[in-house]
C-alpha positions in Angstrom: 127.0 85.6 119.8 123.7 87.6 119.8 121.1 87.0 117.2 121.3 89.4 114.2 118.8 92.3 114.2 116.6 92.6 111.1 115.1 95.9 110.2 112.5 96.6 107.5 114.0 98.5 104.5 111.3 101.2 105.0 112.8 102.0 108.4 116.5 101.6 107.6 116.7 103.1 104.0 117.6 106.6 105.1 120.2 105.5 107.6 121.7 103.1 105.0 121.8 105.8 102.4 123.5 108.3 104.8 126.1 105.7 105.9 124.9 105.6 109.6 124.0 101.9 109.0 125.9 99.3 106.9 124.2 96.5 105.1 126.1 93.3 105.9 124.1 91.0 103.6 121.1 88.7 104.2 120.6 86.4 107.1 120.0 82.8 106.1 117.2 81.0 107.8 113.5 81.2 108.2 111.8 83.8 106.0 110.2 86.8 107.6 106.4 86.8 107.7 104.1 89.8 107.9 100.5 89.4 108.8 97.7 92.0 108.6 94.7 91.2 110.8 91.5 93.1 110.5 87.9 92.6 111.6 85.9 90.1 109.6 83.2 91.9 107.7 81.4 91.3 104.5 83.1 94.2 102.7 86.7 95.2 103.5 87.3 98.9 103.8 89.3 100.7 101.1 91.9 101.7 103.8 92.5 98.0 104.7 92.7 97.0 101.1 95.2 99.8 100.3 97.3 98.9 103.3 97.5 95.2 102.4 98.4 96.2 98.8 101.1 98.5 100.0 102.6 95.6 102.1 102.5 93.3 99.2 104.2 95.8 96.9 106.8 96.6 99.6 108.1 93.1 99.9 109.6 91.5 96.8 108.3 88.0 96.1 105.4 88.7 98.5 102.7 86.1 98.8 99.2 87.0 99.7 97.5 84.1 101.4 
């Protein structure tokens, strides 16, 4: 049996709403991790900060470490 394919809600939301995709529930197992890497500088740019904040808000129960 092939492994289940996981799609971010931001990508699949429109297809789910239209019925082109069907949500079959959650897949048990290891949690999905998202990492944002950027150059190490003394001051992080506003664009990087906004992007990381958007990621944190997009994923419920998100942890910023």
